C-alpha positions as CSV (number, residue, x, y, z in Angstrom):
1,X,-31.4,79.4,20.9
2,X,-30.9,76.5,23.3
3,X,-33.9,74.7,21.9
4,X,-32.7,75.0,18.3
5,X,-29.2,73.8,19.3
6,X,-30.7,70.8,21.1
7,X,-33.0,70.1,18.1
8,X,-30.0,70.2,15.8
9,X,-28.0,67.8,18.1
10,X,-31.0,65.5,18.4
11,X,-31.5,65.5,14.6
12,X,-27.8,64.6,14.0
13,X,-28.1,61.8,16.6
14,X,-31.1,60.3,15.0
15,X,-29.6,60.6,11.6
16,X,-26.4,58.9,12.7
17,X,-28.2,56.0,14.4
18,X,-30.7,55.4,11.6
19,X,-30.5,52.4,9.3
20,X,-30.4,54.6,6.2
21,X,-27.1,56.2,7.4
22,X,-25.7,52.9,8.4
23,X,-26.5,51.3,5.0
24,X,-25.1,54.3,3.1
25,X,-21.6,52.8,3.1
26,X,-20.9,50.9,-0.2
27,X,-20.6,47.2,0.3
28,X,-18.4,44.8,-1.6
29,X,-20.4,41.9,-3.2
30,X,-17.4,39.6,-3.1
31,X,-17.0,40.1,0.6
32,X,-20.7,39.6,1.2
33,X,-20.6,36.4,-0.7
34,X,-17.6,35.2,1.3
35,X,-19.5,36.0,4.5
36,X,-22.5,34.1,3.3
37,X,-20.4,31.1,2.5
38,X,-18.7,31.3,5.9
39,X,-22.2,31.5,7.5
40,X,-23.5,28.5,5.5
41,X,-20.5,26.5,6.5
42,X,-20.9,27.4,10.2
43,X,-24.6,26.5,9.9
44,X,-23.7,23.1,8.3
45,X,-21.1,22.4,11.1
46,X,-23.7,23.3,13.8
47,X,-26.3,21.1,12.1
48,X,-23.9,18.2,11.9
49,X,-23.0,18.7,15.6
50,X,-26.7,18.7,16.6
51,X,-27.4,15.6,14.5
52,X,-24.4,13.8,16.0
53,X,-25.5,14.7,19.5
54,X,-29.1,13.5,18.7
55,X,-27.7,10.2,17.4
56,X,-25.5,9.8,20.5
57,X,-28.5,10.5,22.8
58,X,-30.7,8.0,20.9
59,X,-28.1,5.3,21.1
60,X,-27.6,5.8,24.8
61,X,-31.4,5.7,25.3
62,X,-31.6,2.5,23.4
63,X,-28.7,1.0,25.4
64,X,-30.4,1.9,28.6
65,X,-33.7,0.5,27.5
66,X,-32.0,-2.8,26.5
67,X,-30.2,-2.9,29.9
68,X,-33.5,-2.4,31.7
69,X,-35.2,-5.1,29.6
70,X,-32.4,-7.5,30.4
71,X,-32.7,-6.7,34.1
72,X,-36.4,-7.1,34.0
73,X,-36.2,-10.5,32.3
74,X,-33.5,-11.7,34.7
75,X,-35.6,-10.7,37.7
76,X,-38.6,-12.5,36.2
77,X,-36.5,-15.6,35.6
78,X,-35.2,-15.5,39.2
79,X,-38.8,-15.1,40.5
80,X,-40.0,-18.1,38.4
81,X,-37.1,-20.2,39.8
82,X,-38.0,-19.2,43.3
83,X,-41.7,-20.0,42.8
84,X,-40.7,-23.4,41.3
85,X,-38.5,-24.2,44.3
86,X,-41.2,-23.1,46.8
87,X,-43.7,-25.3,44.9
88,X,-41.4,-28.3,45.0
89,X,-40.8,-27.7,48.8
90,X,-44.5,-27.5,49.5
91,X,-45.2,-30.6,47.4
92,X,-42.5,-32.5,49.2
93,X,-43.8,-31.4,52.6
94,X,-47.4,-32.4,51.7
95,X,-46.6,-35.6,49.9
96,X,-48.4,-38.6,51.6
97,X,-45.8,-41.1,52.4
98,X,-47.8,-43.4,54.7
99,X,-45.6,-46.5,54.3
100,X,-48.6,-48.6,53.5
101,X,-50.8,-47.3,56.3
102,X,-54.4,-46.5,55.3
103,X,-55.8,-43.5,57.1
104,X,-59.1,-43.7,55.4
105,X,-58.0,-42.0,52.3
106,X,-58.0,-45.2,50.2
107,X,-60.8,-47.6,49.5
């Protein structure tokens, strides 16, 4: 008796939780269409939000790349100026200003 009672309870539980029982309720096609439209609008809003975030990320990445390029060019320009100044100093230090004295360099 207990086994058949448990079997009956289990059968009712399975029937209640099955998809066929859940789908047995009549659905309103107008309501389903409204829900589909609402879902589509939400999907469009989400897609637009993702695209805007992607554009924002891409613009920020381009801005950072441009700033890095400017910094690199500025550092290169400063380094070239420093090299030119060092070269001018070296040439000034090693310039032969012998005031007319000949140390065997001229013939």
